[in-house]
All heavy atoms as an XYZ file, in Angstrom:
940
protein
N      -3.839    -21.564     -2.291
C      -3.859    -20.667     -3.411
C      -5.290    -20.178     -3.667
O      -5.498    -18.998     -3.957
C      -3.307    -21.336     -4.656
C      -3.302    -20.410     -5.848
S      -2.560    -21.184     -7.261
C      -3.652    -20.637     -8.533
N      -6.265    -21.065     -3.517
C      -7.661    -20.669     -3.746
C      -8.073    -19.604     -2.736
O      -8.773    -18.657     -3.098
C      -8.573    -21.893     -3.656
N      -7.644    -19.761     -1.483
C      -7.958    -18.746     -0.462
C      -7.362    -17.394     -0.832
O      -8.004    -16.364     -0.679
C      -7.390    -19.162      0.908
C      -8.311    -20.088      1.678
O      -9.404    -20.401      1.169
O      -7.940    -20.485      2.794
N      -6.142    -17.404     -1.324
C      -5.464    -16.165     -1.675
C      -6.154    -15.498     -2.874
O      -6.372    -14.288     -2.874
C      -3.986    -16.430     -1.987
C      -3.110    -15.222     -2.240
C      -3.098    -14.288     -1.032
C      -1.687    -15.664     -2.559
N      -6.515    -16.295     -3.863
C      -7.205    -15.743     -5.019
C      -8.558    -15.171     -4.613
O      -8.939    -14.087     -5.047
C      -7.392    -16.830     -6.076
C      -7.670    -16.289     -7.447
C      -7.327    -17.293     -8.523
O      -7.284    -18.498     -8.282
N      -7.085    -16.821     -9.721
N      -9.274    -15.860     -3.739
C     -10.557    -15.359     -3.238
C     -10.366    -14.085     -2.426
O     -11.178    -13.170     -2.490
C     -11.241    -16.410     -2.367
O     -11.592    -17.529     -3.144
N      -9.276    -14.030     -1.667
C      -9.002    -12.834     -0.846
C      -8.796    -11.611     -1.729
O      -9.226    -10.507     -1.367
C      -7.762    -13.079      0.019
N      -8.155    -11.795     -2.870
C      -7.958    -10.689     -3.806
C      -9.314    -10.219     -4.333
O      -9.571     -9.022     -4.424
C      -7.058    -11.106     -4.962
C      -5.584    -11.339     -4.626
C      -4.879    -12.048     -5.763
C      -4.897    -10.025     -4.306
N     -10.169    -11.153     -4.662
C     -11.490    -10.821     -5.195
C     -12.398    -10.205     -4.149
O     -13.215     -9.344     -4.455
C     -12.143    -12.070     -5.797
C     -11.415    -12.598     -7.011
C     -11.875    -13.982     -7.421
O     -12.608    -14.662     -6.710
N     -11.424    -14.419     -8.588
N     -12.262    -10.645     -2.894
C     -13.139    -10.144     -1.828
C     -12.559     -8.947     -1.081
O     -13.136     -8.490     -0.099
C     -13.430    -11.275     -0.828
C     -14.305    -12.387     -1.388
C     -14.778    -13.322     -0.292
N     -13.689    -13.876      0.488
C     -13.259    -15.137      0.405
N     -13.824    -15.968     -0.429
N     -12.280    -15.560      1.154
N     -11.414     -8.464     -1.527
C     -10.776     -7.291     -0.915
C     -10.514     -7.498      0.573
O     -10.896     -6.675      1.415
C     -11.639     -6.048     -1.160
C     -10.901     -4.771     -0.857
O      -9.651     -4.751     -0.948
O     -11.545     -3.767     -0.502
N      -9.842     -8.580      0.896
C      -9.541     -8.924      2.289
C      -8.201     -8.378      2.765
O      -7.793     -8.651      3.888
C      -9.579    -10.448      2.487
C     -10.974    -11.032      2.304
C     -11.001    -12.546      2.414
O      -9.932    -13.185      2.522
O     -12.118    -13.096      2.375
N      -7.519     -7.610      1.943
C      -6.231     -7.062      2.331
C      -6.397     -5.669      2.897
O      -7.146     -4.852      2.355
C      -5.260     -7.080      1.155
C      -4.929     -8.490      0.739
C      -5.620     -9.103     -0.282
C      -3.964     -9.219      1.414
C      -5.362    -10.409     -0.647
C      -3.693    -10.528      1.069
C      -4.394    -11.130      0.034
N      -5.744     -5.422      4.005
C      -5.823     -4.121      4.674
C      -4.412     -3.591      4.845
O      -3.440     -4.345      4.859
C      -6.538     -4.218      6.046
C      -7.979     -4.646      5.878
C      -5.798     -5.178      6.986
N      -4.318     -2.287      4.962
C      -3.011     -1.663      5.187
C      -2.956     -1.080      6.588
O      -3.938     -0.519      7.084
C      -2.764     -0.548      4.168
C      -2.703     -0.958      2.699
C      -2.342      0.228      1.825
C      -1.724     -2.091      2.468
N      -1.820     -1.236      7.199
C      -1.499     -0.585      8.455
C      -0.353      0.364      8.146
O       0.468      0.068      7.274
C      -1.076     -1.605      9.533
C      -2.131     -2.636      9.846
C      -3.317     -1.967     10.532
N      -4.296     -2.944     10.960
C      -5.505     -3.057     10.449
N      -5.875     -2.275      9.454
N      -6.348     -3.951     10.886
N      -0.287      1.463      8.840
C       0.724      2.474      8.516
C       1.686      2.649      9.678
O       1.261      2.924     10.803
C       0.042      3.798      8.155
C      -0.744      3.663      6.874
C      -2.083      3.297      6.897
C      -0.126      3.856      5.654
C      -2.796      3.133      5.711
C      -0.828      3.701      4.468
C      -2.157      3.339      4.510
O      -2.848      3.174      3.345
N       2.963      2.478      9.375
C       4.032      2.645     10.355
C       4.636      4.020     10.146
O       5.130      4.342      9.062
C       5.087      1.568     10.151
C       6.255      1.685     11.087
C       7.189      0.529     10.900
O       6.789     -0.630     10.912
N       8.474      0.825     10.706
N       4.596      4.870     11.176
C       5.139      6.219     11.010
C       6.669      6.218     10.944
O       7.335      5.404     11.558
C       4.671      6.959     12.257
C       4.409      5.883     13.268
C       4.031      4.649     12.501
N       7.189      7.126     10.146
C       8.613      7.403     10.092
C       8.804      8.773     10.734
O       8.138      9.740     10.368
C       9.115      7.436      8.639
C       8.870      6.163      7.887
C       9.751      5.060      8.403
C       9.546      3.804      7.571
N      10.432      2.728      7.929
N       9.701      8.850     11.716
C       9.864     10.061     12.507
C      11.125     10.830     12.134
O      12.141     10.247     11.768
C       9.923      9.716     13.994
C       8.753      8.915     14.561
C       9.026      8.573     16.016
C       7.463      9.677     14.410
N      11.042     12.143     12.268
C      12.194     13.018     12.129
C      13.023     12.868     13.399
O      12.526     13.104     14.503
C      11.727     14.473     11.970
C      12.828     15.490     11.883
C      13.509     15.456     10.528
O      12.822     15.275      9.525
O      14.739     15.619     10.506
N      14.265     12.465     13.283
C      15.108     12.267     14.461
C      16.112     13.388     14.664
O      16.583     13.602     15.764
C      15.843     10.931     14.372
C      14.921      9.699     14.349
C      15.761      8.429     14.240
C      14.054      9.640     15.583
N      16.451     14.094     13.605
C      17.439     15.175     13.709
C      16.727     16.520     13.800
O      15.596     16.667     13.364
C      18.362     15.147     12.502
N      17.389     17.478     14.379
C      16.828     18.848     14.465
C      16.013     19.012     15.730
O      15.182     18.189     16.062
N      16.270     20.076     16.445
C      15.618     20.264     17.739
C      14.148     20.648     17.612
O      13.333     20.217     18.408
C      16.360     21.334     18.540
O      16.377     22.549     17.821
N      13.781     21.461     16.617
C      12.404     21.928     16.534
C      11.443     20.903     15.925
O      10.244     20.964     16.152
C      12.324     23.243     15.737
C      12.652     23.089     14.291
N      13.933     22.943     13.841
C      11.844     23.052     13.209
C      13.914     22.823     12.524
N      12.662     22.890     12.107
N      11.971     19.948     15.170
C      11.073     18.984     14.525
C      11.256     17.553     15.027
O      10.674     16.641     14.479
C      11.277     19.035     13.011
O      12.605     18.704     12.692
N      12.054     17.370     16.038
C      12.328     16.032     16.546
C      11.031     15.322     16.930
O      10.174     15.883     17.593
C      13.257     16.095     17.756
C      13.502     14.724     18.365
C      14.586     14.743     19.356
N      15.812     14.483     18.577
C      17.015     14.793     18.975
N      17.210     15.404     20.104
N      18.051     14.529     18.218
N      10.870     14.105     16.446
C       9.707     13.299     16.764
C       8.519     13.537     15.843
O       7.508     12.866     15.968
N       8.656     14.459     14.890
C       7.570     14.748     13.962
C       7.469     13.615     12.935
O       8.472     13.142     12.418
C       7.835     16.077     13.259
C       6.782     16.495     12.252
C       7.121     17.850     11.648
N       8.297     17.809     10.804
C       8.292     17.565      9.484
N       7.158     17.354      8.869
N       9.414     17.554      8.800
N       6.247     13.189     12.627
C       6.032     12.170     11.595
C       6.245     12.819     10.232
O       5.586     13.798      9.902
C       4.614     11.561     11.698
C       4.354     10.595     10.554
C       4.411     10.879     13.047
N       7.175     12.269      9.454
C       7.493     12.828      8.138
C       6.854     12.041      7.002
O       6.645     12.579      5.921
C       9.021     12.882      7.918
O       9.529     11.544      8.045
C       9.677     13.791      8.929
N       6.590     10.780      7.223
C       5.926      9.938      6.240
C       5.508      8.646      6.929
O       5.794      8.451      8.113
C       6.821      9.655      5.019
S       8.230      8.583      5.354
N       4.844      7.807      6.202
C       4.433      6.512      6.732
C       4.823      5.423      5.744
O       5.001      5.664      4.561
C       2.906      6.437      7.013
C       2.516      7.381      8.127
C       2.112      6.691      5.756
N       4.954      4.214      6.257
C       5.188      3.048      5.424
C       3.940      2.191      5.467
O       3.460      1.845      6.562
C       6.389      2.247      5.931
C       6.685      1.041      5.076
C       7.885      0.253      5.581
O       8.521      0.663      6.564
O       8.168     -0.787      4.987
N       3.390      1.878      4.300
C       2.188      1.055      4.217
C       2.591     -0.415      4.363
O       3.470     -0.902      3.656
C       1.491      1.276      2.882
N       1.956     -1.095      5.294
C       2.240     -2.502      5.559
C       0.964     -3.310      5.290
O      -0.067     -3.047      5.903
C       2.680     -2.694      7.014
C       3.855     -1.827      7.461
C       4.054     -1.932      8.961
C       5.112     -2.213      6.715
N       1.048     -4.276      4.396
C      -0.142     -5.056      4.031
C      -0.356     -6.191      5.019
O       0.596     -6.823      5.502
C      -0.041     -5.587      2.581
C       1.082     -6.599      2.422
C      -1.364     -6.169      2.123
N      -1.622     -6.435      5.308
C      -2.043     -7.550      6.140
C      -3.245     -8.198      5.451
O      -3.990     -7.540      4.752
C      -2.466     -7.096      7.556
C      -1.376     -6.364      8.332
C      -0.236     -7.288      8.670
N       0.778     -6.655      9.494
C       1.923     -6.170      9.049
N       2.203     -6.219      7.769
N       2.801     -5.634      9.857
N      -3.426     -9.485      5.684
C      -4.568    -10.204      5.133
C      -5.563    -10.446      6.257
O      -5.256    -11.137      7.213
C      -4.119    -11.505      4.508
C      -5.179    -12.388      3.922
C      -6.526    -12.149      3.849
C      -4.980    -13.659      3.319
N      -7.162    -13.196      3.236
C      -6.225    -14.135      2.899
C      -3.850    -14.447      3.103
C      -6.375    -15.366      2.263
C      -4.009    -15.669      2.471
C      -5.248    -16.120      2.060
N      -6.738     -9.876      6.133
C      -7.800    -10.106      7.115
C      -8.533    -11.374      6.687
O      -9.570    -11.336      6.026
C      -8.752     -8.901      7.177
C      -9.791     -9.003      8.283
C      -9.157     -9.059      9.665
O      -8.432     -8.177     10.057
N      -9.428    -10.124     10.389
N      -7.951    -12.514      7.075
C      -8.496    -13.820      6.699
C      -9.787    -14.078      7.475
O      -9.828    -13.861      8.692
C      -7.459    -14.912      6.989
C      -7.777    -16.224      6.366
N      -8.727    -17.081      6.865
C      -7.242    -16.823      5.260
C      -8.769    -18.155      6.099
N      -7.887    -18.040      5.126
N     -10.839    -14.544      6.797
C     -12.127    -14.729      7.471
C     -12.101    -15.770      8.596
O     -12.900    -15.689      9.528
C     -13.087    -15.143      6.357
C     -12.233    -15.548      5.214
C     -10.893    -14.878      5.393
N     -11.179    -16.738      8.532
C     -11.125    -17.780      9.571
C      -9.896    -17.650     10.462
O      -9.959    -17.961     11.648
C     -11.143    -19.163      8.924
C     -12.435    -19.476      8.210
C     -12.378    -20.835      7.546
C     -13.647    -21.059      6.732
N     -13.519    -22.182      5.839
N      -8.786    -17.200      9.898
C      -7.519    -17.185     10.644
C      -7.191    -15.835     11.257
O      -6.207    -15.704     11.967
C      -6.372    -17.629      9.722
C      -6.526    -19.007      9.084
C      -5.389    -19.271      8.096
C      -6.575    -20.080     10.170
N      -7.985    -14.823     10.962
C      -7.733    -13.493     11.508
C      -6.704    -12.730     10.689
O      -6.502    -13.015      9.513
N      -6.072    -11.764     11.324
C      -5.124    -10.887     10.642
C      -3.780    -11.601     10.451
O      -3.132    -11.979     11.418
C      -4.937     -9.606     11.461
C      -4.326     -8.423     10.739
C      -5.212     -7.965      9.580
C      -4.133     -7.278     11.713
N      -3.381    -11.767      9.177
C      -2.143    -12.475      8.851
C      -1.086    -11.492      8.385
O      -1.361    -10.586      7.602
C      -2.404    -13.495      7.748
C      -3.437    -14.582      8.042
C      -3.634    -15.474      6.814
C      -3.034    -15.414      9.241
N       0.135    -11.700      8.847
C       1.251    -10.851      8.435
C       1.745    -11.312      7.058
O       1.450    -12.421      6.617
C       2.373    -10.914      9.466
O       2.898    -12.225      9.518
N       2.513    -10.471      6.379
C       2.956    -10.782      5.019
C       3.732    -12.103      4.883
O       3.610    -12.765      3.850
C       3.855     -9.619      4.646
C       3.476     -8.521      5.553
C       2.976     -9.163      6.808
N       4.480    -12.480      5.899
C       5.242    -13.720      5.776
C       4.339    -14.940      5.631
O       4.782    -15.993      5.183
C       6.228    -13.894      6.933
C       5.575    -13.963      8.296
O       4.496    -13.378      8.461
O       6.151    -14.604      9.198
N       3.048    -14.799      5.963
C       2.119    -15.909      5.842
C       1.520    -16.027      4.431
O       0.972    -17.061      4.083
C       0.984    -15.737      6.855
N       1.650    -14.966      3.604
C       1.017    -15.048      2.279
C       1.857    -14.515      1.116
O       1.614    -14.891     -0.025
C      -0.353    -14.344      2.284
C      -0.316    -12.889      2.638
C      -0.133    -11.932      1.666
C      -0.477    -12.489      3.957
C      -0.106    -10.588      1.991
C      -0.455    -11.147      4.302
C      -0.275    -10.193      3.312
N       2.843    -13.673      1.373
C       3.637    -13.138      0.262
C       4.407    -14.243     -0.479
O       4.388    -14.256     -1.722
C       4.600    -12.012      0.735
C       3.816    -10.792      1.209
C       5.593    -11.631     -0.358
C       3.031    -10.075      0.146
N       5.053    -15.190      0.203
C       5.732    -16.263     -0.543
C       4.767    -17.029     -1.452
O       5.107    -17.361     -2.581
C       6.301    -17.156      0.553
C       6.486    -16.243      1.723
C       5.328    -15.295      1.653
N       3.548    -17.275     -0.995
C       2.555    -17.964     -1.812
C       2.150    -17.091     -2.996
O       2.033    -17.571     -4.125
C       1.321    -18.309     -0.972
C       0.173    -18.988     -1.710
C       0.609    -20.326     -2.283
C      -1.016    -19.174     -0.785
N       1.967    -15.789     -2.750
C       1.610    -14.873     -3.839
C       2.707    -14.849     -4.897
O       2.422    -14.848     -6.097
C       1.366    -13.476     -3.287
N       3.950    -14.848     -4.469
C       5.073    -14.829     -5.413
C       5.154    -16.140     -6.185
O       5.396    -16.150     -7.400
C       6.386    -14.553     -4.686
C       6.468    -13.130     -4.190
C       7.724    -12.829     -3.401
O       8.275    -13.734     -2.737
O       8.168    -11.671     -3.446
N       4.919    -17.256     -5.498
C       5.034    -18.572     -6.139
C       3.897    -18.843     -7.129
O       4.078    -19.608     -8.070
C       5.060    -19.672     -5.070
N       2.750    -18.216     -6.923
C       1.590    -18.494     -7.759
C       1.317    -17.428     -8.807
O       0.351    -17.533     -9.568
C       0.331    -18.633     -6.881
O       0.129    -17.423     -6.164
C       0.457    -19.817     -5.934
N       2.136    -16.379     -8.837
C       1.911    -15.317     -9.809
C       0.854    -14.310     -9.375
O       0.485    -13.431    -10.141
N       0.370    -14.423     -8.155
C      -0.645    -13.489     -7.655
C      -0.045    -12.240     -7.044
O      -0.761    -11.359     -6.581
C      -1.560    -14.197     -6.645
C      -2.416    -15.326     -7.223
C      -3.176    -16.049     -6.118
C      -3.373    -14.783     -8.279
N       1.287    -12.150     -7.050
C       1.943    -10.998     -6.447
C       1.667     -9.720     -7.241
O       1.572     -8.638     -6.668
C       3.452    -11.247     -6.256
C       4.207    -11.194     -7.559
C       4.028    -10.290     -5.252
N       1.495     -9.834     -8.547
C       1.232     -8.637     -9.370
C      -0.121     -8.012     -9.011
O      -0.176     -6.805     -8.741
C       1.313     -8.959    -10.857
C       2.687     -9.391    -11.315
C       3.784     -8.382    -11.057
O       3.534     -7.157    -11.097
O       4.918     -8.807    -10.787
N      -1.220     -8.783     -9.005
C      -2.471     -8.142     -8.599
C      -2.458     -7.659     -7.155
O      -3.038     -6.621     -6.834
C      -3.538     -9.215     -8.834
C      -2.823    -10.476     -9.114
C      -1.416    -10.136     -9.474
N      -1.772     -8.387     -6.286
C      -1.679     -7.959     -4.892
C      -0.921     -6.626     -4.796
O      -1.327     -5.720     -4.073
C      -0.991     -9.032     -4.044
C      -0.757     -8.679     -2.582
C      -2.080     -8.359     -1.874
C      -0.024     -9.809     -1.873
N       0.156     -6.502     -5.562
C       0.940     -5.268     -5.564
C       0.073     -4.096     -6.012
O       0.091     -3.020     -5.399
C       2.166     -5.414     -6.486
O       3.007     -6.441     -5.951
C       2.945     -4.119     -6.589
N      -0.706     -4.298     -7.045
C      -1.576     -3.224     -7.537
C      -2.648     -2.854     -6.507
O      -2.976     -1.678     -6.339
C      -2.198     -3.628     -8.867
C      -1.182     -3.551     -9.990
C      -1.818     -3.745    -11.351
N      -0.852     -3.515    -12.402
C      -0.068     -4.447    -12.920
N      -0.138     -5.678    -12.497
N       0.796     -4.135    -13.882
N      -3.169     -3.850     -5.817
C      -4.164     -3.571     -4.774
C      -3.542     -2.737     -3.648
O      -4.105     -1.755     -3.192
C      -4.752     -4.888     -4.216
C      -5.712     -5.496     -5.257
C      -5.460     -4.681     -2.882
C      -6.184     -6.889     -4.918
N      -2.351     -3.140     -3.220
C      -1.670     -2.414     -2.138
C      -1.350     -0.972     -2.560
O      -1.604     -0.027     -1.808
C      -0.395     -3.160     -1.682
C       0.435     -2.328     -0.738
C      -0.769     -4.495     -1.034
N      -0.816     -0.808     -3.751
C      -0.509      0.539     -4.239
C      -1.780      1.385     -4.320
O      -1.790      2.546     -3.905
C       0.166      0.480     -5.611
C       1.616      0.028     -5.623
C       2.079     -0.233     -7.067
C       2.506      1.063     -4.949
N      -2.848      0.823     -4.843
C      -4.113      1.555     -4.935
C      -4.657      1.965     -3.588
O      -5.094      3.105     -3.390
N      -4.611      1.057     -2.620
C      -5.099      1.377     -1.288
C      -4.255      2.474     -0.640
O      -4.798      3.388     -0.009
C      -5.088      0.126     -0.408
C      -6.216     -0.849     -0.690
C      -6.105     -2.069      0.220
C      -7.221     -3.041     -0.030
N      -8.484     -2.668      0.592
N      -2.940      2.387     -0.792
C      -2.058      3.408     -0.205
C      -2.313      4.767     -0.845
O      -2.369      5.792     -0.145
C      -0.602      2.995     -0.365
N      -2.483      4.794     -2.162
C      -2.740      6.056     -2.849
C      -4.107      6.645     -2.471
O      -4.241      7.851     -2.287
C      -2.626      5.875     -4.363
C      -1.201      5.714     -4.865
C      -1.207      5.212     -6.304
C      -0.427      7.004     -4.736
N      -5.105      5.782     -2.320
C      -6.426      6.273     -1.899
C      -6.357      6.850     -0.496
O      -6.992      7.861     -0.194
C      -7.468      5.162     -1.999
C      -7.943      4.928     -3.424
C      -9.130      3.994     -3.508
N      -8.840      2.637     -3.091
C      -8.217      1.729     -3.846
N      -7.812      2.040     -5.064
N      -8.020      0.514     -3.386
N      -5.560      6.219      0.383
C      -5.429      6.733      1.738
C      -4.725      8.090      1.731
O      -5.125      9.008      2.433
C      -4.673      5.759      2.636
C      -4.554      6.221      4.060
C      -5.908      6.382      4.734
O      -6.626      5.421      4.915
N      -6.270      7.606      5.092
N      -3.679      8.230      0.926
C      -2.984      9.530      0.811
C      -3.946     10.597      0.293
O      -3.931     11.735      0.772
C      -1.777      9.404     -0.120
S      -0.381      8.554      0.618
N      -4.767     10.214     -0.662
C      -5.754     11.154     -1.193
C      -6.731     11.577     -0.103
O      -7.068     12.750      0.022
C      -6.490     10.501     -2.351
C      -7.570     11.355     -2.961
C      -8.214     10.643     -4.104
N      -9.441     11.291     -4.498
C     -10.116     10.968     -5.567
N      -9.699     10.012     -6.352
N     -11.236     11.595     -5.852
N      -7.162     10.636      0.710
C      -8.095     10.939      1.808
C      -7.431     11.857      2.840
O      -8.043     12.817      3.304
C      -8.558      9.626      2.465
C      -9.672      9.780      3.452
C     -10.970     10.280      2.846
O     -11.218     10.081      1.636
O     -11.751     10.897      3.595
N      -6.180     11.571      3.180
C      -5.471     12.435      4.107
C      -5.340     13.845      3.543
O      -5.542     14.831      4.249
C      -4.090     11.867      4.423
C      -4.085     10.683      5.332
C      -4.997     10.402      6.315
C      -3.140      9.613      5.356
N      -4.671      9.217      6.938
C      -3.547      8.711      6.370
C      -1.999      9.327      4.611
C      -2.836      7.553      6.674
C      -1.305      8.175      4.911
C      -1.707      7.308      5.929
N      -4.993     13.939      2.249
C      -4.830     15.244      1.611
C      -6.147     16.029      1.620
O      -6.147     17.243      1.807
C      -4.319     15.079      0.178
N      -7.231     15.319      1.439
C      -8.550     15.953      1.464
C      -8.823     16.629      2.809
O      -9.526     17.608      2.887
C      -9.626     14.894      1.169
C     -10.991     15.455      0.910
C     -11.943     14.444      0.291
C     -12.277     13.319      1.215
N     -13.319     12.426      0.693
N      -8.205     16.103      3.854
C      -8.365     16.648      5.202
C      -7.186     17.520      5.617
O      -6.996     17.787      6.811
C      -8.601     15.513      6.192
C      -9.874     14.774      5.939
N     -11.117     15.283      6.254
C     -10.097     13.573      5.365
C     -12.045     14.428      5.912
N     -11.455     13.385      5.351
N      -6.370     17.912      4.645
C      -5.273     18.839      4.913
C      -3.999     18.204      5.441
O      -3.102     18.910      5.901
N      -3.898     16.900      5.390
C      -2.694     16.218      5.890
C      -1.836     15.771      4.716
O      -2.218     14.899      3.944
C      -3.087     15.014      6.746
C      -1.971     14.225      7.398
C      -1.147     15.105      8.336
C      -2.547     13.039      8.156
N      -0.684     16.400      4.561
C       0.247     16.057      3.496
C       1.240     15.044      4.067
O       2.230     15.418      4.678
C       0.968     17.305      2.990
C       1.914     17.002      1.859
O       1.750     15.960      1.191
O       2.842     17.801      1.645
N       0.939     13.772      3.900
C       1.742     12.724      4.494
C       2.126     11.701      3.431
O       1.313     10.880      3.022
C       0.942     12.041      5.619
C       1.701     11.122      6.543
C       2.847     11.844      7.253
C       0.753     10.540      7.571
N       3.367     11.748      2.959
C       3.811     10.769      1.968
C       3.757      9.348      2.535
O       3.928      9.136      3.745
C       5.258     11.171      1.673
C       5.378     12.573      2.147
C       4.414     12.710      3.280
N       3.559      8.395      1.644
C       3.476      6.996      2.036
C       4.446      6.175      1.199
O       4.503      6.350     -0.023
C       2.048      6.488      1.843
O       1.933      5.135      2.222
N       5.192      5.304      1.842
C       6.113      4.401      1.148
C       5.463      3.025      1.097
O       4.775      2.612      2.029
C       7.441      4.321      1.902
N       5.698      2.337     -0.016
C       5.191      0.979     -0.191
C       6.342      0.100     -0.638
O       7.019      0.427     -1.628
C       4.050      0.931     -1.241
C       3.589     -0.507     -1.475
C       2.892      1.816     -0.821
N       6.576     -0.978      0.067
C       7.610     -1.925     -0.345
C       7.067     -2.780     -1.488
O       5.940     -3.285     -1.401
C       8.012     -2.847      0.810
C       8.769     -2.117      1.871
O       9.568     -1.243      1.579
N       8.521     -2.457      3.115
N       7.863     -2.922     -2.531
C       7.452     -3.715     -3.672
C       8.334     -4.951     -3.778
O       9.553     -4.864     -3.597
C       7.579     -2.916     -4.965
C       6.751     -1.643     -5.066
C       7.043     -0.930     -6.372
C       5.280     -1.971     -4.956
N       7.734     -6.084     -4.116
C       8.538     -7.290     -4.332
C       9.454     -7.111     -5.544
O       9.107     -6.411     -6.501
C       7.514     -8.389     -4.609
C       6.187     -7.824     -4.286
C       6.312     -6.337     -4.274
N      10.607     -7.746     -5.522
C      11.570     -7.647     -6.619
C      10.931     -8.028     -7.947
O      11.198     -7.398     -8.979
C      12.779     -8.526     -6.338
N      10.064     -9.012     -7.915
C       9.401     -9.454     -9.138
C       8.558     -8.318     -9.753
O       8.497     -8.169    -10.960
C       8.532    -10.666     -8.833
C       7.847    -11.261    -10.018
C       7.122    -12.519     -9.622
N       6.437    -13.103    -10.762
C       5.847    -14.259    -10.724
N       5.840    -14.968     -9.621
N       5.235    -14.726    -11.779
N       7.910     -7.544     -8.903
C       7.103     -6.423     -9.390
C       7.982     -5.319     -9.942
O       7.662     -4.711    -10.976
C       6.228     -5.870     -8.262
O       5.238     -6.794     -7.902
N       9.082     -5.036     -9.268
C       9.991     -3.984     -9.709
C      10.576     -4.334    -11.088
O      10.769     -3.449    -11.924
C      11.097     -3.736     -8.675
C      12.143     -2.768     -9.190
C      10.501     -3.219     -7.380
N      10.826     -5.606    -11.309
C      11.415     -6.037    -12.573
C      10.383     -6.127    -13.701
O      10.757     -6.246    -14.865
C      12.067     -7.409    -12.380
N       9.106     -6.037    -13.376
C       8.060     -6.143    -14.382
C       8.019     -4.869    -15.229
O       7.816     -3.778    -14.701
C       6.711     -6.377    -13.703
C       5.601     -6.664    -14.680
O       5.633     -6.232    -15.826
N       4.620     -7.410    -14.230
N       8.190     -4.979    -16.541
C       8.201     -3.784    -17.382
C       6.852     -3.046    -17.434
O       6.796     -1.894    -17.855
C       8.593     -4.305    -18.763
C       8.324     -5.776    -18.728
C       8.413     -6.202    -17.300
N       5.775     -3.667    -16.980
C       4.480     -2.999    -16.973
C       4.251     -2.177    -15.705
O       3.265     -1.446    -15.615
C       3.320     -4.015    -17.122
O       3.266     -4.850    -15.941
C       3.489     -4.876    -18.366
N       5.176     -2.278    -14.742
C       4.993     -1.557    -13.476
C       4.888     -0.051    -13.646
O       3.967      0.564    -13.088
C       6.106     -1.907    -12.477
C       5.999     -1.192    -11.133
C       4.765     -1.678    -10.350
C       7.254     -1.408    -10.315
N       5.769      0.606    -14.403
C       5.642      2.077    -14.519
C       4.276      2.519    -15.044
O       3.688      3.466    -14.520
C       6.777      2.438    -15.478
C       7.778      1.365    -15.296
C       6.973      0.113    -15.068
N       3.754      1.828    -16.031
C       2.432      2.200    -16.576
C       1.342      1.957    -15.542
O       0.407      2.762    -15.409
C       2.151      1.424    -17.858
N       1.442      0.857    -14.801
C       0.447      0.560    -13.766
C       0.487      1.611    -12.664
O      -0.565      2.072    -12.198
C       0.680     -0.833    -13.190
N       1.679      2.014    -12.252
C       1.822      3.040    -11.211
C       1.287      4.375    -11.731
O       0.553      5.071    -11.015
C       3.284      3.168    -10.750
C       3.486      4.392     -9.870
C       3.717      1.903    -10.018
N       1.600      4.720    -12.969
C       1.089      5.976    -13.548
C      -0.430      5.984    -13.582
O      -1.068      6.989    -13.244
C       1.655      6.167    -14.954
N      -1.019      4.865    -13.943
C      -2.484      4.755    -13.972
C      -3.072      4.919    -12.572
O      -4.065      5.630    -12.378
C      -2.865      3.397    -14.566
C      -4.355      3.171    -14.696
C      -4.662      1.793    -15.269
O      -3.980      1.361    -16.209
O      -5.596      1.152    -14.763
N      -2.478      4.265    -11.593
C      -2.956      4.382    -10.202
C      -2.790      5.805     -9.665
O      -3.661      6.317     -8.971
C      -2.243      3.382     -9.305
C      -2.632      1.921     -9.490
C      -1.627      0.999     -8.820
C      -4.036      1.676     -8.954
N      -1.666      6.430    -10.005
C      -1.456      7.814     -9.566
C      -2.496      8.742    -10.178
O      -3.049      9.613     -9.502
C      -0.048      8.297     -9.963
C       1.096      7.757     -9.106
C       2.432      8.043     -9.786
C       1.056      8.346     -7.718
N      -2.782      8.555    -11.435
C      -3.772      9.385    -12.113
C      -5.169      9.163    -11.515
O      -5.889     10.120    -11.260
C      -3.785      9.065    -13.612
C      -4.675      9.926    -14.487
C      -4.244     11.393    -14.400
C      -4.618      9.448    -15.931
N      -5.499      7.927    -11.261
C      -6.822      7.605    -10.701
C      -6.984      8.090     -9.260
O      -8.111      8.320     -8.821
C      -7.058      6.099    -10.769
N      -5.884      8.252     -8.561
C      -5.954      8.590     -7.148
C      -5.297      9.926     -6.815
O      -4.963     10.191     -5.667
C      -5.298      7.489     -6.305
C      -6.085      6.208     -6.382
O      -7.148      6.108     -5.810
N      -5.573      5.248     -7.124
N      -5.157     10.783     -7.803
C      -4.545     12.087     -7.546
C      -5.429     12.886     -6.585
O      -6.663     12.733     -6.604
C      -4.288     12.838     -8.832
C      -5.524     13.284     -9.561
C      -5.135     13.986    -10.865
N      -6.325     14.366    -11.597
C      -6.924     13.627    -12.508
N      -6.451     12.441    -12.796
N      -8.008     14.069    -13.125
N      -4.798     13.721     -5.782
C      -5.594     14.513     -4.835
C      -6.576     15.411     -5.572
O      -6.283     15.936     -6.652
C      -4.552     15.352     -4.098
C      -3.267     14.624     -4.285
C      -3.386     13.913     -5.615
N      -7.737     15.526     -5.008
C      -8.752     16.412     -5.572
C      -8.368     17.845     -5.253
O      -7.955     18.158     -4.139
C     -10.120     16.110     -4.976
C     -10.623     14.686     -5.201
C     -11.904     14.461     -4.411
C     -10.843     14.414     -6.659
N      -8.465     18.695     -6.227
C      -8.173     20.112     -5.973
C      -9.418     20.777     -5.413
O     -10.524     20.511     -5.878
C      -7.727     20.826     -7.260
O      -8.715     20.630     -8.258
C      -6.401     20.307     -7.750
N      -9.242     21.592     -4.381
C     -10.414     22.251     -3.799
C     -11.042     23.204     -4.775
O     -10.360     23.788     -5.622
C      -9.846     22.986     -2.570
C      -8.381     22.923     -2.691
C      -8.012     21.920     -3.736
N     -12.379     23.360     -4.722
C     -13.049     24.277     -5.643
C     -12.581     25.710     -5.412
O     -12.261     26.111     -4.314
C     -14.535     24.119     -5.317
C     -14.631     23.211     -4.153
C     -13.266     22.720     -3.805
N     -12.574     26.489     -6.483
C     -12.244     27.909     -6.346
C     -11.001     28.231     -6.945
O     -10.218     28.614     -7.460
């Protein structure tokens, strides 16, 4: 638990993006339509850990809420960066059931969306 709490403070979580492809339609077949953000823990001693190595611990210790907010923030910042470079690529993020049931989630998501909204080009 101490490692996980430290990882949250040291920003050791990284996102990998799995593309979702258009499978129907002849002209757009194989086109990436969106991505799914997948969280990984870049552990300083154990290397890159998949979610099954830390999500159950996060859920059991109550650290899933801050982890969820970190993941959402990182995904939104990445979308903002892509948009800045002209790439309109939606991103999906899987949320734990505990987070979805949390009544503070909508406000937290609204705050993250506002903080990470795409910058409008000057002019």
